[in-house]
N, C-alpha and C positions, 0 to 999 in steps of 0.2 A: 504493500500500500504506500502511495506517495503522499506524505504528509506536508510536502513543501507548499509554499504559497502558489496560487495559480500564476501562470505566465503573465508577465506585464502587470503584476500587482505587487504593491508593497503593503504588508499588513502591519498595523501599528497597535501597540498594546500600552495604553496609558494606565498607570497604577499609582496608588498612594504609598507614601513612606511613613506616615504617622501611625504607628502601631503601638499597642500596649506592651509592657514588659513581657508578659506571658506569651503574647502572640509573637513578639520579636524572637523570643527564645525558640519557639517552634519553627519559625521561618529560617533561622540561622542554621538549622540542621541541614538545609539544602545546599550549603556552601561546601566547597572542596576543603580538605584539611588545611592546606596552606593559606587559604583565605580566612578560615576561622582563626588561625594563629595571628592574623593581622588586624582582627576586629578592634582591639583596644589600643592600637598604635595611634600616635598623634596627640596633640595638646587638647583638642576640642572633642570630647566624647560624642556629642550630638552629631557632629559632622561625620565621624566614623560610623555611627549607627546608621545614618541615612545612606552612606556609601555602601555599607554591608547589605542593607535591605535592597538597595538598587541592584546589587550583584545577585542576590537571591532571585529577584524578579527576572533578571536576564536568564539565569540558569533554568528557572521554571518555564519560561517562554520557550527557550530552545529545546527543553525536554519534550514539550508537546509536539515538536516537529521531528525529533530524532528517536523517540521511544527509548530514551536512555535516562536513568535516574539523574536528577539535577546535579548532584554532587559528583557524579562519575563522568560528566562531560569534560573532555580535554580541551582546554582553552590555552592559547599561546598569545603573548603580547608582542606586537611589532616594535620596531626601533623607537617609535614615538608613543608607545603605550596603547595602541589600538588593539583590542582583543579580536581573535578570530578562532575558528575551529581548526583543529589539527587536520581534519579531513577536508576542509574547505567546501563542505556541502551546502552551506547557506551563507548569504550575505546578511549581516546584522550590525546594529549599532545601538548604543544606550546613551541617554542623556537624562540628567535630573537637575531640578532647581527647587530649593526649599523642600516641601513635602510632596513634590510631584515628580514622577519619573515617566519616561517614554522609551519603549524599545521598538525599533523598526526592523522588519525582516523581509527579505525577498530572496529570489534565487541568486545564484552566483553573480558576483560583480562587485564594483566599488560603490559603497553605500555609507552615508554619514547622516546623522540626525542631531539636531540641537533643540533644546527646550529652554526658553528664557522667560523670566518674570519681568514684566514691564515695571521699571522703577523710575518714578518721577524725579528722584534725587540723583540719578546717575549722571556723571559728568559727560553728557552726550556731545556737547560742542567740542570739547577737547579731544575726545575719542574720534569723532568724525574727522577732524582736521588731521589727526595723526594716522588714522587707519583706512579711511575711505580713499578710493582712487579719485583722481581729479574729476572724472565724469560723474561718479557717484556723489561726490561732494557738491558739485554744481547743481545736480538735480535735487539733492536733499535740501539745499538752501532755498530752493524755490517754494518749498512747502510753507504754509503759514505755521507760526510757532506752535499752535495748539495741536497740529498733526505731526510735529517733528519727533515726538517721543515714540509714538507708535511706529512711524516710518523707520526710526533708528533701529528699534528692536526687530522689526521685520527684516531689515537688511542684515543686522548683526547675527541673527539666527542663521541666515544663509551663509554668512562668512564662516561661522564656526562649523556648520555642517559640511561645508566644502573642505575645510582643513582636514576634517576627519575622513571624508570620502576619498580625498586625494592621497591621504596617508602620510603627508609630510609634516602634519601638525604645525606648530608655531615656527618651524623653519621656513615656511612659505610666507613671503611678504604679502600682507593683506591688500596692498595696493595693486597687486599683479593680477587681479581678477575682478570682474564687474558683475555685481548682483542687481536684483530688482529693488528699486527704492520705494516704489508705490505700493503700500499695503493692500491696495485693492487688486493688485496683480498677484494671483495665487499660484501661478505656474509659469514656466518658461525655461530659458536657457541661461547659462552663466558663461561669460566670455573670459577665458583664461589665457594669460600670457606666461604662465609658469612653464619652465623648461620641462619638456617631455609630454606636454598636454596637447600638442598640435593635432594628434589623432583622436583626442577624447571628445565626446559629446556630452558635456555636463548639463544636466537638467535639474530643476528644483520644483518642489511643491512647498508652499508656505502659507500659513494661515494662523488664526487664533485657535486656542483650545480651552475655551472658557475664559472667565474674567481675568484680565491682567496676565495672560499667558500667550506666548507666540511660539510656534514651532516651525522648523524647516527641515526638509529631507532633500539631500542632494545625491545624485547617482550618475554614473556614466552609462549611456546606452539609449535604448528606445524609450518612447513615452510610456509612462505607467500610471496606474490609478491607485488611490489609497483605499484600503478597507480596514475599518476599525474592529478590533477583536475585544472580547469581554475578558478582563483580567481575572474575574471570579472563576472562569473555566480552568485556570491553572493555580487556584488557591491564593490569588492576590486580591488586594482591596481596591475598590473604585475610589476615585478622587472624592 
């Protein structure tokens, strides 16, 4: 039986990270041994808890496609920290912000996802001038001030998702590719000037996911549609 997502479909799994202590203890049993050993690392326990539950969610989602126990799935991390399957059977990516997480899954290929909380206090003017390409900045500055925050996070989610899909992480100059500035534009292409991308066809889908949340998915290849899955089917909580 083929449990993979349908052709030309990206399945998304939004799930919550705010769990009770007892529920958290149950969920953490789905982690691999090395991940369980790292749960309490770091200065801020709450950040570590959210990260651990997001990894639980990733493993439980992948388990539903692979028919393998979550803790037994073999994951490897690339040079810049992006996880992948040893077998390479699926393309997937994980992002989380606050108490919200999102996993995207499709058939083989380059795939990245980013989830952002819209923050009115974010230093968007400074970041836009430092990180947007000249074309992006010029378009962004045309927007009235009341729309710039939403526009910023619409574009920023695409930027982050592209870095993850491309695989180079923060080694890629953010000004070397152009994303959609208009939050009313929910899909399209990303123009990349990054070395090695001449043969790539980068596409994106981006939108809101509830109040004050924006997401973006970036991949290389043909057009695809989004299908939302129910996290409760794999023992995770809804937002």
